[in-house]
C-alpha positions as CSV (number, residue, x, y, z in Angstrom):
1,M,-112.5,86.6,20.4
2,L,-109.7,85.0,22.6
3,K,-111.1,81.6,21.8
4,R,-110.6,82.2,18.1
5,L,-107.1,83.6,18.4
6,L,-105.8,80.8,20.8
7,P,-105.6,78.0,18.1
8,L,-103.9,80.4,15.7
9,L,-101.4,81.4,18.4
10,I,-100.6,77.8,19.2
11,L,-100.1,77.0,15.5
12,G,-97.8,79.9,15.1
13,L,-95.7,79.0,18.1
14,G,-95.4,75.4,16.7
15,I,-94.2,76.6,13.3
16,G,-91.9,79.1,14.9
17,G,-90.3,76.4,17.1
18,F,-89.9,74.1,14.1
19,L,-88.2,76.8,12.1
20,L,-85.9,77.6,15.1
21,L,-84.9,74.0,15.6
22,K,-84.2,73.7,11.9
23,A,-82.1,76.8,11.8
24,T,-80.0,75.8,14.9
25,R,-79.4,72.1,14.0
26,P,-75.7,71.0,13.6
27,T,-74.3,70.6,10.1
28,P,-73.5,66.9,9.3
29,P,-70.0,66.1,7.9
30,P,-69.8,65.6,4.1
31,V,-70.0,62.0,2.9
32,T,-67.6,60.8,0.3
33,V,-67.9,57.4,-1.5
34,A,-64.5,55.7,-1.4
35,E,-63.6,53.0,-4.0
36,R,-63.3,49.5,-2.5
37,E,-59.8,48.0,-2.2
38,W,-59.4,44.2,-2.2
39,P,-56.8,42.9,0.1
40,V,-54.3,40.4,-1.6
41,S,-51.1,38.8,-0.8
42,A,-48.2,39.4,-3.2
43,M,-44.6,38.3,-3.9
44,T,-41.7,39.9,-5.6
45,L,-40.7,38.3,-8.9
46,S,-37.2,37.1,-9.4
47,L,-36.4,35.8,-12.9
48,G,-33.8,33.1,-13.3
49,R,-33.1,29.6,-14.6
50,H,-35.5,27.0,-13.4
51,T,-35.8,23.2,-14.2
52,P,-39.3,22.0,-14.6
53,R,-40.3,18.5,-13.4
54,L,-42.8,16.3,-15.2
55,A,-45.0,14.3,-12.7
56,L,-45.8,10.8,-13.9
57,Y,-47.5,7.8,-12.4
58,G,-46.4,4.4,-13.4
59,E,-46.7,0.7,-12.6
60,V,-43.7,-1.5,-11.6
61,V,-43.3,-4.4,-14.0
62,A,-40.9,-7.3,-14.1
63,P,-40.1,-8.1,-17.8
64,D,-37.8,-11.0,-16.8
65,R,-40.4,-12.7,-14.5
66,V,-40.4,-16.5,-14.9
67,E,-43.3,-18.8,-14.5
68,L,-41.9,-22.3,-13.8
69,M,-43.8,-25.3,-15.1
70,A,-43.8,-29.1,-14.4
71,S,-41.7,-30.9,-17.0
72,L,-43.1,-34.4,-16.2
73,D,-46.1,-36.1,-14.7
74,G,-45.5,-36.9,-11.1
75,H,-45.8,-36.1,-7.4
76,I,-44.1,-33.2,-5.7
77,A,-41.4,-34.6,-3.4
78,E,-39.8,-31.3,-2.2
79,R,-40.7,-27.7,-2.1
80,P,-38.2,-26.0,0.3
81,V,-39.3,-22.4,-0.4
82,R,-42.4,-20.4,0.4
83,E,-44.0,-17.3,-1.2
84,G,-42.1,-14.1,-0.6
85,E,-38.7,-15.8,0.2
86,H,-35.5,-14.5,-1.4
87,V,-33.5,-17.2,-3.2
88,A,-30.1,-17.1,-4.8
89,E,-29.2,-18.4,-8.2
90,G,-29.1,-22.2,-8.2
91,D,-31.2,-22.8,-5.1
92,L,-33.7,-25.7,-5.2
93,L,-37.3,-24.6,-5.6
94,V,-39.3,-27.8,-6.4
95,A,-38.4,-31.4,-6.9
96,L,-40.5,-34.3,-8.3
97,A,-40.3,-37.8,-6.9
98,D,-37.5,-40.0,-8.3
99,E,-39.9,-43.0,-8.7
100,D,-41.8,-40.8,-11.3
101,I,-38.7,-39.8,-13.1
102,D,-36.6,-42.9,-13.4
103,P,-39.1,-45.0,-15.4
104,V,-39.4,-42.3,-18.1
105,V,-35.7,-42.2,-18.6
106,A,-35.4,-46.0,-18.5
107,R,-38.0,-46.5,-21.2
108,A,-36.2,-44.0,-23.4
109,E,-32.9,-45.8,-22.8
110,S,-34.4,-49.2,-23.6
111,E,-35.9,-47.9,-26.9
112,V,-32.5,-46.7,-28.0
113,A,-30.8,-50.0,-27.0
114,R,-33.5,-52.0,-28.9
115,L,-32.9,-49.9,-32.1
116,D,-29.1,-50.3,-31.7
117,A,-29.6,-54.0,-31.6
118,E,-31.8,-53.9,-34.8
119,V,-29.2,-51.9,-36.6
120,E,-26.5,-54.4,-35.7
121,A,-28.8,-57.3,-36.7
122,E,-29.4,-55.7,-40.0
123,Q,-25.7,-55.3,-40.6
124,V,-25.2,-59.0,-39.8
125,R,-28.0,-60.0,-42.1
126,F,-26.5,-57.9,-44.9
127,D,-23.2,-59.7,-44.6
128,S,-24.9,-63.1,-44.5
129,D,-27.0,-62.3,-47.6
130,G,-23.8,-61.3,-49.4
131,K,-22.1,-64.6,-48.7
132,A,-25.3,-66.6,-49.6
133,L,-25.6,-64.7,-52.8
134,A,-22.1,-65.8,-53.9
135,R,-22.9,-69.5,-53.1
136,E,-26.2,-69.3,-54.9
137,Q,-24.6,-67.9,-58.0
138,E,-22.1,-70.8,-58.0
139,L,-25.1,-73.2,-57.6
140,L,-26.8,-71.6,-60.5
141,N,-23.7,-71.9,-62.7
142,N,-23.4,-75.6,-61.8
143,A,-27.1,-76.1,-62.6
144,R,-26.6,-74.5,-66.0
145,S,-23.6,-76.8,-66.8
146,Q,-25.7,-79.8,-65.8
147,L,-28.5,-78.7,-68.0
148,E,-26.2,-78.4,-71.0
149,R,-24.9,-82.0,-70.4
150,M,-28.5,-83.2,-70.1
151,R,-29.5,-81.7,-73.3
152,S,-26.6,-83.3,-75.1
153,L,-27.6,-86.7,-73.7
154,V,-31.3,-86.1,-74.6
155,N,-30.2,-85.2,-78.2
156,R,-28.3,-88.5,-78.4
157,N,-31.2,-90.4,-76.8
158,L,-29.1,-91.3,-73.9
159,A,-31.4,-89.6,-71.3
160,S,-35.1,-89.0,-71.0
161,R,-37.0,-85.8,-71.5
162,A,-38.2,-85.9,-68.0
163,E,-34.7,-85.6,-66.6
164,L,-34.1,-82.6,-68.9
165,D,-37.3,-80.9,-67.5
166,A,-36.2,-81.5,-63.9
167,D,-32.8,-79.8,-64.6
168,E,-34.6,-76.8,-66.1
169,N,-36.8,-76.5,-63.0
170,D,-33.8,-76.6,-60.8
171,I,-32.3,-73.7,-62.8
172,A,-35.5,-71.7,-62.5
173,R,-35.7,-72.2,-58.7
174,A,-32.0,-71.2,-58.4
175,Q,-32.7,-68.1,-60.4
176,V,-35.7,-67.2,-58.2
177,T,-33.6,-67.7,-55.0
178,L,-30.8,-65.6,-56.5
179,V,-33.2,-62.7,-57.4
180,S,-34.7,-62.8,-53.9
181,R,-31.3,-62.7,-52.3
182,Q,-30.3,-59.9,-54.5
183,G,-33.5,-58.0,-53.5
184,E,-32.6,-58.5,-49.8
185,L,-29.2,-57.0,-50.5
186,D,-30.6,-54.1,-52.5
187,G,-33.1,-53.3,-49.7
188,H,-30.4,-53.2,-47.1
189,P,-29.7,-49.4,-47.4
190,A,-33.4,-48.5,-47.0
191,R,-33.8,-50.7,-44.0
192,L,-30.7,-49.4,-42.4
193,A,-31.7,-45.8,-43.1
194,S,-35.1,-46.5,-41.5
195,L,-33.5,-48.0,-38.4
196,E,-31.0,-45.2,-38.2
197,A,-33.9,-42.7,-38.3
198,Q,-35.8,-44.6,-35.6
199,R,-32.6,-44.7,-33.5
200,R,-32.1,-40.9,-33.9
201,Q,-35.7,-40.4,-32.9
202,A,-35.3,-42.6,-29.9
203,Q,-32.1,-40.8,-29.0
204,A,-33.9,-37.5,-29.2
205,A,-36.6,-38.9,-26.9
206,L,-33.9,-40.0,-24.5
207,S,-32.4,-36.6,-24.5
208,E,-35.8,-35.0,-23.8
209,A,-36.4,-37.5,-21.0
210,R,-33.0,-36.8,-19.4
211,R,-33.6,-33.0,-19.9
212,D,-37.0,-33.3,-18.2
213,A,-35.5,-35.4,-15.5
214,R,-33.0,-32.6,-14.8
215,R,-35.8,-30.0,-14.9
216,A,-37.8,-32.1,-12.5
217,R,-35.5,-30.6,-9.9
218,V,-36.4,-26.9,-10.5
219,Q,-33.6,-24.6,-9.5
220,A,-33.6,-20.8,-9.5
221,P,-32.2,-19.4,-12.8
222,F,-31.4,-16.1,-11.0
223,A,-31.6,-14.4,-7.7
224,G,-35.2,-13.4,-7.0
225,I,-38.3,-13.5,-4.9
226,V,-40.7,-16.5,-4.9
227,S,-44.2,-15.6,-5.9
228,Q,-47.5,-17.3,-6.9
229,V,-46.7,-20.7,-5.3
230,Q,-49.4,-23.1,-6.5
231,I,-48.3,-26.5,-5.3
232,A,-47.4,-28.3,-2.0
233,P,-45.4,-31.5,-1.3
234,G,-47.5,-34.5,-2.3
235,D,-49.5,-32.8,-5.0
236,R,-49.9,-34.6,-8.3
237,V,-49.0,-32.5,-11.3
238,R,-49.0,-33.0,-15.0
239,D,-46.6,-31.9,-17.7
240,G,-47.0,-28.2,-18.2
241,D,-48.8,-27.4,-14.9
242,P,-47.7,-24.1,-13.3
243,L,-45.6,-24.5,-10.1
244,L,-44.6,-21.0,-9.0
245,E,-43.2,-17.7,-10.3
246,L,-39.8,-16.1,-9.7
247,I,-39.4,-12.4,-9.8
248,P,-35.8,-11.0,-10.3
249,L,-34.3,-8.7,-7.8
250,A,-32.8,-6.7,-10.6
251,G,-34.1,-5.6,-13.9
252,L,-37.4,-4.1,-12.7
253,E,-39.0,-1.4,-14.8
254,V,-41.6,1.3,-14.4
255,R,-44.1,2.0,-17.2
256,A,-45.7,5.4,-17.1
257,R,-47.9,7.2,-19.6
258,V,-46.4,10.3,-21.0
259,P,-48.5,13.2,-22.5
260,R,-48.2,13.7,-26.2
261,G,-46.7,17.2,-25.7
262,V,-43.6,15.7,-24.0
263,Q,-43.0,12.7,-26.2
264,A,-41.1,14.6,-28.9
265,E,-38.8,16.0,-26.2
266,L,-38.1,12.5,-24.7
267,M,-37.6,10.9,-28.1
268,T,-35.1,13.6,-29.1
269,G,-33.1,12.9,-26.0
270,L,-33.1,9.2,-26.7
271,D,-32.0,9.7,-30.3
272,Q,-29.2,12.0,-29.3
273,G,-28.0,9.6,-26.6
274,V,-28.9,11.9,-23.7
275,D,-29.8,10.1,-20.5
276,V,-33.1,11.1,-19.1
277,Y,-33.5,10.4,-15.4
278,A,-36.6,10.2,-13.1
279,F,-36.9,10.2,-9.3
280,D,-39.5,8.9,-6.9
281,D,-40.5,10.2,-3.5
282,E,-38.1,7.7,-1.7
283,G,-35.0,8.8,-3.5
284,G,-35.0,6.0,-6.1
285,R,-33.5,6.8,-9.5
286,Y,-34.7,5.5,-12.9
287,R,-33.3,5.9,-16.4
288,L,-35.5,6.2,-19.5
289,R,-34.8,3.2,-21.6
290,A,-37.3,3.6,-24.4
291,L,-40.8,4.6,-25.4
292,S,-43.4,1.9,-26.0
293,G,-44.0,0.9,-29.7
294,Q,-47.7,1.5,-29.3
295,G,-49.7,4.5,-28.1
296,D,-53.2,5.8,-27.8
297,P,-54.8,9.2,-27.8
298,A,-54.0,9.6,-24.1
299,G,-50.2,9.3,-24.7
300,T,-47.5,6.7,-24.9
301,E,-45.9,4.6,-22.2
302,A,-42.3,5.5,-21.2
303,I,-40.2,2.6,-20.0
304,F,-37.9,3.5,-17.1
305,E,-35.4,1.0,-15.8
306,A,-34.7,1.0,-12.1
307,L,-31.1,1.7,-11.2
308,P,-29.3,-0.5,-8.6
309,S,-29.5,2.2,-6.0
310,T,-33.3,2.2,-6.1
311,P,-35.1,0.8,-3.1
312,R,-36.6,-2.6,-3.5
313,L,-39.8,-2.5,-5.6
314,R,-42.6,-5.0,-6.1
315,P,-44.2,-5.6,-9.5
316,G,-47.7,-4.2,-9.7
317,A,-47.0,-1.3,-7.3
318,L,-47.8,2.2,-8.3
319,V,-44.9,4.7,-8.3
320,S,-45.0,8.5,-8.7
321,L,-42.0,9.8,-10.7
322,F,-40.6,13.2,-11.5
323,V,-38.7,13.6,-14.8
324,E,-36.3,16.5,-15.0
325,R,-36.9,18.5,-18.2
326,P,-34.5,21.1,-19.8
327,A,-34.1,24.2,-17.8
328,V,-35.9,27.4,-18.8
329,A,-34.0,30.7,-18.7
330,D,-35.6,34.0,-17.7
331,S,-38.4,32.2,-15.9
332,A,-40.1,32.7,-12.5
333,L,-41.4,30.2,-9.9
334,I,-44.8,31.1,-8.6
335,P,-47.6,29.4,-6.7
336,F,-50.6,27.9,-8.5
337,S,-52.9,30.4,-6.9
338,A,-51.3,33.2,-8.9
339,V,-52.2,31.7,-12.3
340,Y,-55.6,32.6,-13.9
341,G,-56.8,30.3,-16.6
342,A,-54.0,28.8,-18.6
343,D,-51.8,31.8,-19.5
344,R,-52.5,34.9,-17.3
345,V,-51.1,36.4,-14.1
346,Y,-51.7,39.8,-12.5
347,V,-49.0,42.2,-11.2
348,I,-49.7,45.1,-8.9
349,E,-48.8,48.6,-10.3
350,Q,-49.8,51.7,-8.4
351,G,-52.3,49.7,-6.4
352,R,-54.1,48.2,-9.4
353,L,-54.0,44.8,-11.1
354,V,-52.3,44.6,-14.5
355,P,-52.7,41.3,-16.5
356,I,-49.7,39.7,-18.2
357,S,-49.8,36.8,-20.6
358,V,-47.3,34.0,-19.7
359,T,-46.3,30.5,-20.9
360,R,-46.4,27.6,-18.5
361,H,-43.4,25.3,-18.5
362,G,-44.2,22.7,-15.8
363,E,-43.8,22.3,-12.1
364,A,-40.9,22.5,-9.6
365,P,-40.5,22.3,-5.8
366,G,-41.5,25.5,-4.1
367,P,-40.0,27.2,-1.1
368,G,-42.4,25.3,1.3
369,G,-41.8,21.9,-0.3
370,G,-45.0,21.9,-2.4
371,S,-45.2,22.1,-6.2
372,W,-45.1,25.6,-7.8
373,M,-45.5,26.6,-11.5
374,I,-42.6,27.8,-13.7
375,I,-43.7,30.6,-16.1
376,S,-42.1,32.9,-18.5
377,G,-43.4,35.9,-20.5
378,E,-42.3,39.1,-22.2
379,G,-44.0,41.3,-19.6
380,L,-42.3,39.8,-16.6
381,A,-39.4,41.6,-14.9
382,D,-37.4,41.4,-11.7
383,G,-38.9,43.3,-8.8
384,Q,-42.5,43.2,-9.9
385,R,-45.1,42.5,-7.3
386,L,-47.2,39.5,-8.3
387,A,-50.6,39.0,-6.8
388,T,-50.7,35.5,-5.3
389,T,-54.2,35.6,-3.8
390,H,-56.7,34.1,-6.3
391,L,-59.6,36.6,-6.7
392,P,-62.7,35.3,-8.4
393,N,-63.5,38.8,-9.8
394,A,-60.0,39.7,-10.9
395,I,-60.0,42.1,-13.8
396,E,-57.6,44.7,-15.2
397,G,-57.5,47.9,-13.2
398,L,-59.1,46.4,-10.0
399,R,-57.9,48.3,-7.0
400,V,-56.1,46.1,-4.4
401,T,-54.1,46.4,-1.3
402,D,-50.8,44.6,-1.0
403,L,-51.1,43.0,2.5
404,S,-47.5,41.7,2.3
405,S,-46.1,45.1,1.6
406,R,-48.3,46.8,4.3
407,E,-47.3,44.3,7.0
408,S,-43.6,44.7,6.2
409,E,-43.9,48.6,6.3
410,S,-45.9,48.4,9.6
411,T,-43.3,46.1,11.1
412,S,-40.3,48.3,10.0
413,Q,-41.7,51.6,11.5
414,P,-40.8,52.7,15.1
415,P,-43.6,52.5,17.6
416,D,-43.8,56.3,18.0
417,Q,-44.3,56.8,14.2
418,R,-47.0,54.2,13.7
419,P,-50.6,55.7,13.2
420,S,-52.5,56.2,16.3
421,Q,-55.3,53.7,17.0
422,T,-57.3,56.2,19.2
423,Q,-60.2,58.1,17.7
424,T,-62.6,60.6,19.1
425,P,-66.3,59.8,19.1
426,S,-67.0,62.2,16.3
427,Q,-64.2,60.5,14.2
428,E,-65.6,57.1,15.0
429,Q,-69.0,58.2,13.9
430,S,-67.6,59.7,10.7
431,T,-65.6,56.6,9.9
432,T,-68.6,54.4,10.5
433,D,-70.8,56.5,8.2
434,T,-68.1,56.5,5.5
435,A,-67.7,52.7,5.7
436,T,-71.4,52.2,5.5
437,V,-71.8,54.4,2.4
438,A,-68.8,52.7,0.8
439,D,-70.1,49.2,1.5
440,T,-73.5,50.3,0.2
441,A,-71.9,51.6,-3.0
442,S,-69.9,48.3,-3.4
443,I,-73.0,46.2,-3.0
444,E,-74.9,48.3,-5.6
445,E,-71.9,48.0,-8.0
446,D,-71.7,44.2,-7.5
447,A,-75.4,43.7,-7.8
448,P,-76.5,42.3,-11.2
């Protein structure tokens, strides 16, 4: 009988012990799921008047760059300059050998002298033909008188017919000579005009030869920098061969492509006579001279002339410019991290994000020296806290913690009023359980 009751007794003791332990266990603290707060940095908005700057990237060009060419065939006798040297106006750059220049000028001078002599000979010939024509006319008149007498004699049978024919032949020859002489006189103006034309042509060739002889000693037309030297003393060059290039020290320009949205603004300023200035990173100043006559879908080139105070530039170099645009009233200067998309920012109201639509007006230097964005919008006001931390999941109503405000409050409180950092073990356990549940809830909410 005892053997049968012992198992039941053991089972009953086990059930009773389980119920006792269950009844006397400690009650766990209640678990509450807290909404997650995203820590963000923020700044206080201050509306005012800000001047946006347009960033441009252009190339330095020299519109007055000169490429000097050889004016004659010959050998290089002198080249006293080298690439990169600074020269003043009138300095000698290149000189051809005199033995290659003098014959060219001499030939042109001799051709002019020859034609001068021919013109003078033609004038002498004309005077001689005029005198000869008068004598030949007298001879023809005498021959005609002789012919009349001979005819009278022949009619009276006092002379033969052969003598009459001889006198008639003499008159015919005299007439031919007279006509030929008259033709020479009539052709004098044409021959003289032809010689005069040839002499003018030779005179022009002489002027060209003397001009080329002067240009054979190449001098700097302005103060500049020698570039692209392609010859050396002793080289043989032909007429038109390139010698070197000269870049002016003044008159350099920067050509930068301007977006289409800014072209109308710049053109309006030019039409109204308003000077538009640009600046580079080294303190150089440039003035907008014009916009290029041609453009493309990417924009139009703006031509900025370098002012005298600008540091020395080199053609072909790339320059970053900043153009000051008209100031924008009631605008704010914010970092780029605070802008979402193209036209949205978030302000913090009662610990939650509130979106505001804004208009972007360009860039300007920020407090730390970098570029910040200038914005304006109807919903912006002084004193608003703008979230500057870029959250990938930022939406309206997202709960956030303003780290900047919390740090300033913590720093401003006395040490004895700051919250205690010491917790009891039970508090630590409770905090850990709460954080675990909150993180689990956040993970479940973020999960797709």
